[in-house]
C-alpha positions in Angstrom: -18.5 19.7 -8.2 -17.8 23.5 -7.1 -17.9 25.7 -10.0 -14.7 27.3 -8.6 -12.8 24.1 -9.3 -11.3 23.7 -12.8 -13.1 20.7 -14.3 -9.4 19.1 -15.2 -8.1 19.7 -11.6 -11.5 17.8 -10.3 -10.7 15.2 -13.1 -7.6 14.6 -12.0 -8.0 14.6 -8.0 -11.2 11.8 -8.9 -9.0 9.7 -10.5 -6.3 9.5 -7.8 -9.3 9.2 -4.9 -10.9 6.6 -6.9 -7.7 4.5 -7.7 -6.8 4.9 -4.0 -10.4 3.8 -2.8 -10.0 0.9 -5.1 -6.6 -0.5 -3.6 -8.0 0.1 0.0 -11.4 -1.9 -0.6 -8.8 -4.5 -1.9 -6.7 -4.2 1.2 -10.0 -4.8 2.8 -10.4 -8.3 1.0 -6.7 -9.1 2.4 -7.4 -8.0 5.7 -10.5 -10.3 6.2 -8.3 -12.8 4.7 -5.9 -12.4 7.3 -8.7 -12.0 10.1 -10.8 -15.3 9.3 -8.7 -17.4 7.3 -5.9 -17.7 9.4 -5.4 -21.5 9.5 -4.2 -21.4 5.8 -1.2 -18.9 6.0 0.9 -18.3 3.4 4.2 -17.2 2.8 6.2 -14.6 1.2 6.5 -15.4 -2.0 4.0 -18.2 -1.5 4.1 -21.7 -2.3 2.9 -22.5 -5.3 2.8 -26.2 -4.8 0.3 -26.2 -1.5 -1.3 -22.7 -1.7 -5.0 -23.0 -3.4 -5.3 -20.5 -6.4 -8.4 -19.1 -5.0 -6.2 -18.0 -2.1 -3.0 -17.6 -4.4 -4.7 -14.9 -6.7 -6.9 -13.2 -4.0 -3.4 -12.5 -2.0 -1.7 -11.8 -5.6 -4.6 -8.9 -5.9 -3.6 -7.5 -2.6 0.0 -7.1 -3.7 -1.7 -3.7 -5.3 -2.3 -2.2 -2.6 1.0 -0.7 -0.5 2.8 0.4 -3.7 -0.2 2.0 -5.4 -0.9 3.3 -2.2 2.8 5.0 -1.5 2.7 6.2 -4.9 -0.2 8.2 -5.1 1.1 9.4 -1.5 3.9 11.0 -3.3 1.6 12.5 -6.3 -0.5 14.0 -3.6 2.2 15.8 -1.7 3.2 17.4 -5.1 0.4 18.9 -5.5 -0.4 19.5 -1.9 2.8 21.7 -2.5 1.5 23.1 -5.8 -1.6 24.2 -4.2 0.2 25.6 -1.6 2.5 27.3 -4.0 5.6 26.1 -1.6 8.0 22.7 -1.2 8.3 24.6 2.2 4.6 23.8 2.9 4.7 20.4 1.4 8.0 19.8 3.3 6.5 20.5 6.9 2.8 18.6 6.2 4.9 15.3 5.0 6.9 15.7 8.2 4.0 16.5 10.6 2.0 13.7 9.0 4.6 11.5 8.6 5.5 11.4 12.3 1.8 11.5 13.2 1.5 8.5 11.1 4.5 6.7 12.7 2.8 7.1 16.2 -0.5 5.7 14.8 1.2 2.8 13.6 2.3 2.1 17.2 -0.4 3.1 19.6 -3.5 2.3 17.5 -3.1 0.2 14.6 -1.2 -2.3 16.5 -3.3 -2.4 19.2 -6.0 -3.4 16.7 -4.0 -6.3 15.3 -3.3 -7.5 18.9 -5.9 -6.2 21.5 -2.6 -6.6 23.6 -1.8 -3.4 26.2 1.0 -3.0 26.8 2.0 -4.9 23.8 4.8 -7.8 23.7 5.0 -7.1 20.1 5.0 -4.0 17.9 4.3 -4.9 14.1 5.8 -1.9 12.4 4.2 -2.4 8.8 2.6 -0.4 6.1 1.4 2.8 8.3 4.6 2.8 9.5 6.6 2.6 6.5 4.4 5.2 5.0 5.2 7.6 7.8 9.2 7.0 7.3 8.8 7.7 3.5 7.3 10.9 3.9 9.5 11.9 6.1 11.9 10.7 4.0 10.4 12.6 0.9 10.2 15.7 3.1 14.0 15.9 2.9 14.4 14.8 -0.7 11.9 17.3 -2.7 14.1 19.9 -2.3 16.4 18.1 -5.0 16.1 19.0 -8.8 13.2 16.8 -10.5 15.8 14.8 -12.4 17.6 13.7 -9.2 14.5 12.6 -7.2 13.8 10.6 -10.6 17.2 9.2 -10.0 17.2 8.4 -6.5 13.7 6.7 -7.3 14.7 4.5 -9.6 18.2 3.5 -8.0 16.5 2.7 -4.9 13.7 0.6 -6.5 15.5 -1.6 -8.9 18.9 -1.2 -7.1 18.0 -2.4 -3.3 17.9 -6.0 -4.8 21.6 -6.2 -5.2 21.7 -5.6 -1.1 19.7 -9.0 -0.4 23.1 -10.9 0.9 23.5 -8.3 3.5 22.6 -9.3 6.8 23.7 -8.2 10.3 23.3 -10.1 13.3 21.5 -9.1 16.7 23.6 -7.4 18.5 25.9 -6.0 15.9 25.8 -2.4 15.2 24.1 -2.3 12.4 21.4 -5.0 13.0 18.4 -2.3 14.1 19.3 0.3 11.5 19.4 -2.2 8.7 16.4 -4.1 10.1 14.3 -1.0 9.3 16.2 -0.4 5.9 16.1 -3.7 4.2 16.8 -6.8 6.4 12.7 -7.7 7.4 13.4 -9.1 11.1 12.9 -8.7 15.0 14.2 -5.8 17.3 14.5 -6.9 20.8 13.6 -4.2 23.1 14.4 -5.0 26.5 13.1 -8.3 27.9 9.5 -7.6 27.3 9.0 -6.2 23.9 10.0 -6.8 20.5 9.5 -5.2 17.3 9.0 -6.6 13.9 10.2 -4.7 10.9 7.4 -6.2 8.3 8.1 -3.1 5.5 11.8 -2.4 5.3 12.1 0.8 4.3 14.7 1.7 1.5 12.6 0.6 -1.7 9.4 2.5 -0.5 11.3 5.8 -0.2 11.9 5.2 -3.7 8.7 4.3 -4.8 7.2 7.8 -2.9 10.0 9.7 -4.5 8.7 8.4 -8.3 5.1 9.2 -7.5 6.3 13.3 -6.2 8.4 13.3 -9.5 5.2 12.4 -11.3 3.2 14.7 -9.7 3.6 17.4 -12.5 2.2 15.8 -14.9 -1.5 16.4 -12.9 -0.5 20.3 -13.3 -3.5 22.1 -14.6 -1.8 23.0 -18.2 -1.0 19.6 -19.0 -3.7 18.2 -21.1 -5.3 14.9 -19.8 -4.6 13.4 -23.1 -0.8 14.0 -22.6 -1.2 13.1 -19.0 -2.8 9.9 -19.9 -0.3 8.9 -22.9 2.9 9.1 -20.1 1.3 7.4 -17.0 0.2 4.9 -19.8 3.8 4.8 -21.6 5.5 4.4 -17.7 2.8 1.6 -16.9 3.4 -0.4 -20.0 7.3 0.2 -19.5 7.1 -1.2 -16.3 5.2 -4.6 -16.9 7.2 -4.7 -20.2 10.4 -4.9 -17.5 8.7 -7.4 -15.2 7.9 -9.8 -18.1 11.4 -9.7 -19.8 12.9 -9.8 -16.4 10.8 -12.5 -15.1 11.2 -14.6 -18.2 14.7 -14.8 -18.1 14.8 -15.6 -13.7 17.4 -12.6 -14.1 17.8 -9.8 -11.4 15.3 -8.5 -9.1 13.6 -11.5 -7.8 15.5 -14.0 -5.2 13.0 -17.1 -6.3 13.2 -18.2 -10.2 9.9 -19.6 -11.7 9.7 -22.7 -13.6 7.2 -24.8 -15.4 4.7 -26.6 -13.5 2.3 -29.7 -14.2 -0.2 -27.4 -15.8 -0.3 -23.8 -17.4 -2.8 -22.9 -14.3 0.2 -23.5 -11.7 2.8 -22.0 -14.2 1.5 -18.9 -14.4 1.3 -18.7 -10.4 4.9 -19.6 -10.4 5.6 -16.7 -12.9 4.1 -14.0 -10.9 4.8 -15.1 -7.4 6.6 -12.3 -6.3 8.4 -11.1 -3.0 6.6 -8.4 -1.1 9.1 -7.9 2.0 10.6 -6.0 0.8 9.0 -5.3 -2.4 11.6 -6.9 -5.0 12.3 -5.2 -8.3 9.7 -7.6 -9.9 7.1 -7.2 -7.3 7.3 -3.2 -7.5 7.6 -3.4 -11.6 4.5 -5.5 -11.7 2.2 -3.5 -8.9 3.4 0.2 -10.5 2.7 -0.9 -13.8 -0.7 -2.3 -13.3 -1.2 1.0 -11.0 -0.7 3.5 -13.5 -2.6 1.8 -16.4 -5.4 1.5 -13.7 -4.9 5.2 -13.0 -5.6 5.9 -17.1 -8.5 3.6 -17.2 -10.0 5.3 -14.4 -9.5 8.8 -15.6 -10.9 7.8 -19.2 -14.1 6.9 -17.2 -14.2 9.2 -14.4 -17.9 9.9 -14.5 -19.2 6.2 -14.2 -20.9 5.8 -10.9 -18.9 3.3 -9.5 -16.0 5.5 -10.0 -17.9 7.9 -7.4 -18.3 4.7 -4.8 -14.2 4.3 -4.9 -13.8 8.2 -4.3 -15.9 7.8 -1.2 -13.3 5.3 0.0 -10.1 7.0 -1.5 -11.2 10.4 -0.3 -10.9 9.2 3.7 -8.4 6.4 3.3 -6.8 6.5 6.7 -10.3 6.7 8.8 -11.2 3.5 6.5 -8.3 1.8 7.6 -8.7 2.3 11.4 -12.2 1.7 10.8 -12.2 -1.7 9.2 -9.1 -3.0 11.3 -11.5 -2.5 14.4 -15.1 -3.8 13.2 -12.9 -7.0 11.9 -11.3 -7.6 15.1 -15.0 -7.1 16.7 -16.2 -9.6 14.5 -13.7 -11.8 15.3 -14.1 -11.9 18.9 -17.8 -11.9 18.4 -17.4 -15.2 15.8 -14.9 -16.4 18.4 -17.5 -16.4 21.1 -20.5 -17.8 19.3 -18.8 -20.8 17.9 -15.4 -20.7 19.1 -12.1 -21.8 18.1 -13.5 -23.9 14.9 -10.0 -23.9 13.2 -7.9 -25.3 15.6 -5.9 -22.5 17.2 -8.2 -19.9 15.1 -12.0 -18.8 14.4 -12.5 -18.9 10.6 -14.4 -19.8 7.6 -14.3 -22.5 5.4 -13.8 -20.9 2.0 -11.9 -18.3 0.0 -15.5 -17.4 -1.3 -16.7 -16.7 2.2 -13.9 -14.5 2.5 -15.2 -12.6 -0.7 -18.6 -12.5 0.6 -17.5 -11.0 4.1 -15.2 -8.5 2.3 -18.3 -7.4 -0.1 -20.7 -7.3 2.7 -18.4 -5.0 4.8 -17.6 -2.7 2.2 -20.9 -2.2 1.6 -21.3 -1.4 5.4 -18.7 0.7 5.6 -19.1 2.8 2.8 -21.6 4.7 4.9 -19.6 5.9 7.6 -16.6 6.7 5.4 -18.8 8.6 3.4 -20.1 10.7 6.5 -16.6 11.2 7.7 -15.3 12.2 4.1 -17.8 15.0 4.1 -17.1 16.1 7.6 -13.5 16.2 6.2 -14.6 18.6 3.4 -17.0 20.8 5.4 -14.9 21.6 8.4 -11.4 21.9 7.2 -11.5 25.0 10.5 -10.7 21.4 12.4 -6.8 21.1 11.6 -6.4 17.4 12.5 -9.2 16.3 10.1 -6.5 16.4 7.3 -4.0 13.5 8.9 -7.1 11.1 8.5 
């Protein structure tokens, strides 16, 4: 750690990088599942009666990834603007990086999933929605902080009120509504379809709340005060989840119910909707994420935190690298063993998925560490900051 960097500042960034690193390693597990366990598809929300608990809870764990990452993107945007001393600089960076991420999703990420060029289907997924959220935040950050909080809360808590609004293909609002809230297909000519896997509205709310929390990470805010605020916000979100979910009230279309045993009853209770993320989904995942941020900051000198920081310091490089590595491994497995799971090549158990994910995390640590060091050392190469 450089002597020129205040310890409190380095600690705060270390906790953010470590949490970001944790969720992208969890994301690796989910993408290994999506690569080698496609013969056991899961719905959204999952079918509790038909989904093996090991698969259910592995998928549930992955629900942390997108909300925490988008929220931390908002926090990091505030820190960027504070370091630059200008909201103009933050807005400019958000706009440029947002457009970069949208292009990256369409051209590079989609090809990693489909290996098809020209594509017949483009899946507009998490990188796309982060890019759009950054563009939205570039406009919203000019609002007073209190107004930004209101916007964030309204979008996160209120978007489920729009669940019954739909527009058929061909209607004027079909395309914008498919992007904003209604996950669906957009036909672009005869040869190309777009799939809006991540509807935008609630994610704008998440990134806005992350930006609004950014001032808690100022150098003049004592660590104990920041941690109390984060802990209180996290516990409040979790309490809101448990109360509203227990009542089967607003915020999740599918009610929970007592099942044949305690395990499946728990599965039913935490079975929440990701596309678009329901209020229950965001309360649970962001609540856990805020509590994890506090816990990581309190043990930030631990060796395992340093390992997670390596992944969190170069998240986009890791994201792109792991997608292409997974595709290469799938094609290699298919060429050796063939389609051993019906239409797919895959493994037999979730234990194998976890093993592959751990081995890949270890293998990818070294190239990610190399790139992170390059990114830190070569600040003169402007495009490195976008990865």
